[in-house]
C-alpha positions in Angstrom: 179.2 89.9 89.0 177.4 91.4 86.0 178.5 94.8 84.9 175.7 97.3 84.3 175.8 99.2 81.1 174.0 102.3 80.1 171.5 102.0 77.3 173.1 103.2 74.1 172.0 106.6 72.9 171.2 106.7 69.2 171.7 109.5 66.8 169.0 111.3 64.7 169.9 109.5 61.4 169.4 106.0 63.0 166.3 107.3 64.8 164.7 108.5 61.6 165.5 105.3 59.8 163.9 103.3 62.7 160.8 105.6 62.9 160.2 105.4 59.2 160.0 101.6 59.5 157.3 101.6 62.2 153.7 100.6 61.3 152.1 103.0 63.7 152.8 105.6 66.4 154.7 108.9 66.5 158.0 109.3 68.2 160.6 111.9 69.1 164.2 111.4 70.0 165.1 113.0 73.4 168.6 112.8 74.7 169.3 109.8 72.3 166.3 107.8 73.5 163.1 107.1 71.5 160.1 108.6 73.2 156.6 107.6 72.1 154.2 110.6 71.8 151.0 110.3 73.8 147.7 109.8 72.0 146.0 113.2 71.3 142.7 114.5 72.6 140.2 115.9 70.1 140.7 119.5 71.4 144.5 119.2 70.6 144.0 117.8 67.1 141.4 120.4 66.3 143.6 123.3 67.6 146.7 122.2 65.7 144.7 121.7 62.5 143.2 125.2 63.0 146.6 126.7 63.6 148.0 125.0 60.5 145.1 126.4 58.4 145.4 129.9 59.8 149.2 130.0 59.3 148.9 128.6 55.8 146.3 131.2 54.8 148.4 134.0 56.4 151.5 132.9 54.5 149.5 132.6 51.2 147.8 136.0 51.7 151.1 137.7 52.3 152.4 136.1 49.1 155.4 134.5 50.8 157.3 131.6 49.3 157.0 129.6 52.5 155.8 126.0 53.3 153.5 125.4 56.2 153.8 121.8 57.5 151.7 119.9 60.0 153.0 117.5 62.5 155.0 114.6 61.2 157.9 116.6 59.9 160.9 116.5 62.3 163.1 119.3 63.4 166.7 118.3 64.4 167.9 120.0 67.6 171.3 118.2 67.7 172.7 114.7 67.0 170.7 113.2 69.9 167.4 115.2 69.8 164.7 115.5 67.2 161.2 117.0 67.8 158.0 117.0 65.8 156.3 120.4 66.3 152.5 120.5 65.8 153.0 123.0 62.9 156.2 124.4 61.3 157.0 127.0 58.6 160.1 126.9 56.4 160.7 129.6 53.8 163.2 127.7 51.7 162.6 124.7 49.5 161.5 121.5 51.1 162.4 118.2 49.5 159.2 116.2 49.0 160.9 113.1 50.3 162.4 114.8 53.4 161.4 113.8 56.9 163.3 116.7 58.5 162.9 120.5 57.9 166.4 121.8 57.5 165.7 125.5 58.0 162.5 125.9 60.0 161.6 129.6 60.6 158.6 129.1 63.0 157.5 126.2 65.1 154.2 125.8 66.9 153.3 123.6 69.9 149.7 123.2 71.1 149.8 122.6 74.9 148.1 119.4 76.1 147.8 117.9 79.6 150.9 115.7 78.9 153.1 118.2 77.1 152.6 121.5 78.8 155.8 121.3 80.9 158.1 120.4 78.0 156.4 122.8 75.5 157.0 125.7 77.9 160.3 124.6 79.2 162.7 122.2 77.5 161.5 122.9 74.0 162.0 126.7 74.3 165.7 126.2 74.8 165.9 123.4 72.2 164.1 125.2 69.5 166.0 128.4 69.9 169.3 126.5 69.6 168.4 126.1 65.9 169.8 129.2 64.1 167.0 129.4 61.5 164.2 129.5 64.1 163.0 133.0 64.7 159.6 132.3 66.2 158.1 129.8 68.6 154.4 129.9 69.1 152.8 128.1 72.1 149.0 127.7 71.9 147.2 127.0 75.2 143.7 126.0 74.3 142.8 125.4 78.0 144.0 128.8 79.3 142.9 130.5 76.0 146.4 132.1 75.6 149.1 132.3 73.0 152.7 132.8 73.8 154.8 134.2 71.0 158.5 134.1 71.4 160.6 135.8 68.7 164.1 136.9 68.0 165.1 139.3 65.3 168.7 138.0 64.8 170.1 134.5 64.6 171.6 134.7 68.1 169.7 137.7 69.4 167.6 138.2 72.5 164.2 136.5 72.6 161.1 138.8 72.9 158.1 137.1 74.6 154.4 138.2 74.3 151.6 136.5 76.1 148.4 137.2 74.1 144.7 136.5 74.8 143.6 138.7 71.9 145.0 141.1 69.3 147.4 140.4 66.5 150.6 138.3 66.5 153.2 139.5 64.0 155.9 137.2 62.5 158.6 139.3 60.9 160.5 137.8 59.3 159.0 136.5 57.1 156.2 139.2 57.2 152.7 138.0 58.2 150.4 138.2 61.1 147.5 136.2 62.6 144.5 137.2 64.6 144.8 135.7 68.1 141.1 135.8 68.8 140.4 133.8 65.6 143.2 131.4 66.5 141.9 130.7 70.0 138.3 130.3 69.0 138.7 127.2 66.9 
């Protein structure tokens, strides 16, 4: 009789080392298992690039010492989970050789047909487990909606706004974006 063994769960450090050695593809670590990220549709790519540009301009215009990063930078949830938001903002120094943001303040996910469920469910709980994250922005290019979740204090209540127009404020660090302009990429 052969004993069945559970596949070994890996930790974030081993995952990042493995991911950095891959020739192609993008991956996340979910519950200790490597998960390949689906190929992206043009609408998704355009929206996340537009969001990155709008956030970068808003941070610059507000004169904030923050760094706006596109996808590719990981955010460590815990020892067995690491995500790659579509856009992230960190307002402390970022090592140019880093693969992980150590103090992300804001993370953005653009909903796609394959990611909608986790973007609006699992990732909400995961991202807000990170003490430095104060804002989670979910952009739905299909429904033309933006969901802004924010908390004022490290472990405070989360305020949620669902916006189809108007202004989304991010304080801290102290900037805003026009939702109409964001959704009309």
